[in-house]
N, C-alpha and C positions, 0 to 999 in steps of 0.2 A: 504494500500500500504506500502510495506516495505521501510526501509531507503535506502536500496540498489537500489530499483526501482526508488525512488525519485531522487537519485543522478545521474542516467543515463542521463537524458536530459541535466543536467548541464555539465556533462563530454563531451557529444556530442557537445554542444555549444562551450565549451572550445577548443576542438580539431578542430572544424570547423574554429574558429578564427585563430588558429595556421596555418591551411592549407591555408586559404586565405592569410595570411601574407607571408607564404613560397612561394605561387604562385606569389604574388606581388614582393617579393624579387628576385625570379628567373627571372621574366619578366624584372625587372630593370637591373639585372646583364647581361641578354642577350642583352638588348638595348645598355648598356654601352660597352659591348664586341664588338658588331657590329660597334658602332661608332669608337672604337679604331682600329679595323681591317680596316674599311674604311679610317680612318685618316692615318694609316700607308701606305695603298695602294696609297692614294693621295700624301703623301710625296715621296714615291718611284716614282710616276708618275712625280712629280716636278723634281726630281733628274735626271731621265732618259731623260725627254724632254729637260732639260737645257743642257745636254751633246751635243745634236744635234740641238739646236735651234738657233744657230748663223747664220745669213745670210751669204752665200758664195759670194765672189766677182766675180766669173765666173763659167762657166760650168764645172762640174765634168766629168771625163771620165766614160762613162756608156756603157754597152752593148746595141746596137741599138735594137729597137723592131723588132721582126720577123713580116713578113707580108705574108698573104695567099690569099689576094683578089686583083683583078685587074679590076677596073671599066671600063678601056678602052676596054679590051677584054671581059668584063662581065663574068669573070671566078673566081672560088674559087678552090684553090689547097692546100690540106692539107700540112702544113709545119711541118715536123718532129722535127724541132728545137723549136717549140712553147712550147711543154711540158717541156723540159729542162729549157727554159727561165723562164717560169712561176714558176717552182719549185725552181730554184737556183739563179735567178738574180733579183728578186723583193721582196719587203716586202708588202704583201697584205694590203690594207687599205679599203677593202670592209666591210661596217658595217654589223655585224652579226644581224640576226633577234632576237627579244626578246626571242623567244622560244628556241634559242640555247645558251642563256646566263644563267649563274648561278644566283641565287637570290642575292648572295653577290655582283656580278658584277653589277647587275641592281640597287641595293641599293647604291653602291658606285657611280655609274654613276649619279644617282639622287641627291645624296648629293653634288657631285662636282658642281652642278649648283647653289648651295646655297652660298651666299656671306659669311654668318657667319661661314660656315663650311670651306670654303677655307681660311678664316682668321686664323682658328685654325692650318691649315696645313702650311700656310705661310702668314704672315701679309703683305708681300711686293710683292707677286706674285699671278697670277691667271692661272688656267688651263682652256683653251678654246677648245672646241671640234667641229670640222666640220664633220658631218656625211655624208657618201657617199649617194648621192641622194637628199640632201638638195638643195634648190634653194638659189640664192645670197641673197635675202631678209631675209630668215631665218637665214643665217650666220650673216648678218649685224645686225639683231635684237639681236641675242645672244651675239655678241661681244659688241654691244652698251650697252646692259643691264648690262653685267658683268663689263665692264670697265667704266661705267658711262659717256658715250658720249652723246652729244646733237644731234639733227637731222642733223645739218650741218656736224658734225664730222662723223656721220654714212655715209652720202653721200660721203664725202671725202674718206673714207675707201673703199667703193665699187668702186668708180671711179679709185682709185690707182690700185686696183687689176685687174680691167677690162681693163685698158690700157696695152699696150705692145703687145707681140706676142703670139697669134693673138689677135687683139683688139675686144673683145666680152664681153657683159654685164654679162655673166654667164659661168660656166664651168671651171674656173681657180682657184677657191677657193679649193685648194688641201685638200681632206679629211684627218683628223688625229687629234692628240692632239698637242696643242701649249701651251707653258708656256710664259707668258708675265708679265712684271711689272704691278702692280695694277693700275699705272697711265700711262700706255702705250698710246701713241698717235695713231691716225689712220695711220700715216706714219710708225710708228714702227711695227704695226700689219701687214700692207700690205707688208712691206719689207720681213718679215719672211715667210709669205704665198707665196709671189711671188718667193722667193728664193727656197722654197721647190718644187713648181711647175716647176721651171726652171731646177732643178737638178734631178727631178724624171721623168719629161715628155719631156721637150725640149732637154735635154741632150741625150735622147734616140731616138730623132726624126730627123735624118739627112736629108739632101736635097734629097737623093735617095728615101726616103719614102714620103717626101712632094710632090715629083713629081708624085707619084702614087696616094696617097690619102692625100689631104691637111689636115693639123692638124685641121683646123676649122671644116671640115666635120667629121673627126674622133671624135672630142669632141662632136659634135651634136649627132652622132650615139651612142656614148658611154653613153651620158646623157639619151637617150631613153632606152637603154639596162639596165642601172642602175635602172630606175624606174620600169621596167617590169620583171626583173629576180630575182631569189632567190639565185643562186650560180653560180659558174664559168661555169659549163657545160650548165646550163640554158642560161647564157649570150651568149655563142658561138652559140647555136641553134637559139636563137632569132636574133642574128646578121646575121645568115644565111638567116633567113626569111626576114629581113629588106633589105639585099643586093639583094635577089631574086626579091623582089618587085621593088627595084630601077632599076634593070636590065631590067624589062619589062615595066617601066614607070607606075607602078600601085601605087595608093595612099597607103601610109603607114598604115593609119587607126590605129594609136597607141593611146589607151585610155589615157595614161599619158599626152599626149599633150593637151587633153581636160581639164584635171585636172590643167595643167599649166595655161591655159587661165583663168579658173574660179578662181584659187587661187590667182590671182593678184588683185582681187576685195576686197574692205574693208569688205564686209559682208560675206566673205567665209573663210573657213579654208585653209591652204596652199595646201592641196591635197584632195579636196572634192571627194566624190564617184561619178563617172560619171553616168549620166542618158541619155536615148535615145535622148532627145532634144538637148543635148550638141553637137551632131554631126553637128548641124547647126549653131554653134557659129561663129560669123564673126571675124575671126582672122587669120593672116598669119601662126600662130602656129597650127591651126586646120588641122591635117593631114587627116581628113575625107573629107575636102572640097578641099584641095590644094595638088597637086602632088609634089613629090620631098621632100627634107629635109626642116624642118622648118628653119627660118632665123638664129637661134642660139640655143645653148644648152638650155635644159629645167631644168637642174640640174647640180650638180657638181659630175662628175663620179669618181669612184675609178680607180686605175691603172689596176685592173682586167678587168673592163668594157672597158677600152681603148685597152687593148690587145685583148679582144674579138671582138671589132669593127674591128680591123685589121686582125683578125684570126678567121673568122666564120667557123662553121662546114659546110662542103659541104652537102647540103640537097636539096631535091626537094620540100620542104614544102613552102607554101605560107600563111598558116593560123595556128594559135596556140591558146592555152588557158591553164590555170592551173586549175586542179580540186580542190575540197575542201581540199584535203590533201597536195596541193602544187605541185603535180606531173605534169610535163610538157607533153603536147600532141600537135602534129602538123600533118598537112595533106597537100597534094598537091592541093586538090580541095575543093571548098566551100561546095559541097554536102557531102563529107566525114566529113568536119568540123561540119556541122549541125548534122549529124548522131551521132558524138561523143558527142556533146553538149546534145543531147537528151538522150544518154546513161548515161551520168554522172550527168545531172541536170534535166532530165525529160522534157526539153523543149529547143528550140533553133531555130534561124532563121537567 
């Protein structure tokens, strides 16, 4: 074997070591870059939220919600003002699904839940996020963990937010980002959340709307819609189905109410996958067993879902489902519903 041939393995080994070190160095640089990008995003979030995070002393002047439904006459009339209102008068706080988020946004969102990372962005403040569709207990657990509250303080926080107009245990933890001092008390946190709910929802809900659809009912319907829909158009069609069922005194049969009942148990995730036997759960929130609306909201709805609850699409549908791609399908009869289930899933009943 020649000297040149003997030296080749050594050279290959040398370059392999260089390649591994380069890959390692690149990986480290990428991770550091991502942390810096996320840190800057977090600092920007701190700044932006602080600008609008001070509780207001009274109601702001807001454009009232449009309304297209009348439970007394059992009618839905498309309101042309609705589209303009949605596009020009609100800031949507409907939580985007993970598939619609960039990987950087997902990473930043995850990092912002970590105490050490928030300390890098601000040693005296914390970003807290309420996602649309979360239930009160989820919100309370998140705030309690981040702000280091004990169980009594967590209960105090939920009670403060739940009190007021309307007095309900869920549905008023307005979704969005909040910046609080790292030692914020339950009262501090509840005041900021209540203020935002007051000025985004109550300020748009005059007596004229309350007389047609009480805010309590709107929040309950919106909470169902939030858990069932993917986007605003989805929300309006599902709202139409819900109202159609209410108009004829039909059970709502909403799967997310079954999730809400099961999710309140210690041995269950917050939103467990429903199974057929759940339809027999003994609870006033079980809309398969009980007619009408459940006694309270099952989640904290976005302003999008609240608008959809008041402005359903006019439809003759009574049944609906989403296929595997997330596309919405609805039908006026159960027979048509079953036929579509068989078409898209190969079975249905």
